[in-house]
N, C-alpha and C positions, 0 to 999 in steps of 0.2 A: 625447216631444215631437219628437225628431228624426225618428222614423218618420212621424208625422203630417205633418210638413213635406215629407217625401219623396213622400208620396202626392198632395199638392196639385199640380195641373197647371200653373197659370200663375204667373209671377213675382209678379204683383200679389196673388194669393191667398196666396202664400208670405209676402210682406211683411206683409200684414194679420195673418195668424196669428202671425208672429214678433213683431210689435208688440204684439199682445194678450198673448201669453205673457210678453214682457219687462216690460210694464207691471204685470201681475199679480204677478210675482215681485218687482218693485221695491217694491210696497206691503207685502209681508210683512215684518214686523219680528220679529226674534228676541227672545223674552222670557226667554231663558236665557243663562247665560255672561256674560263681560265684567264690567266694573266697574259697580257700583251703589252709590250713597251708602248708608252704614249696613250694607253687607253684610260678611260675614266674621266671624271669631271676635273676640270682645271681649277686651281684655287682662285677664288675671287678676291681674297684679301692677302696681305703680306704677313699674316699671323694665323694661329689656330683659331677656330671658331667653336661656338657652343650653341645649343638650342635652348631657348628660354620659353617659359609659358607663364602668363599671369592673367588675372581677371580685369575686365574693362567694362564700363557701362555700355550696354547695347547701342545707345544713341551716339556713342563716340567711336565705335569700331572703325568705320570708314575713315574718319579723321586721323585716328591713330595709325592705321595702316598706311595712309598717305605720308604721314610724317616719318614713319620708320623706313618706308621704301625710299623716300628721298634721301634720308641720311645714309642708308646702305649704298645707294648709287654713288653718293659723294665719296664714300670710303673705298669703293670697289676699284680694283686695278684692271688695266686693259690687257687681256690675253691675246697674244698674236700667234 
């Protein structure tokens, strides 16, 4: 856009082109990002949650994950 404006000879032509470009850009509305009603992850539980981390023997990782996943599924609420 700047190169086009540099090519134009008169100030009047520059102003007209700049006004057209500014008006077209102002009409474009982003449809992505920002806040939108109803967007985002729905709560899985009826209370606040927190992230925890702890050490576990490598041989017990899959067993522990299974236990934790089963318990979290038991506590989860159904979102409609």
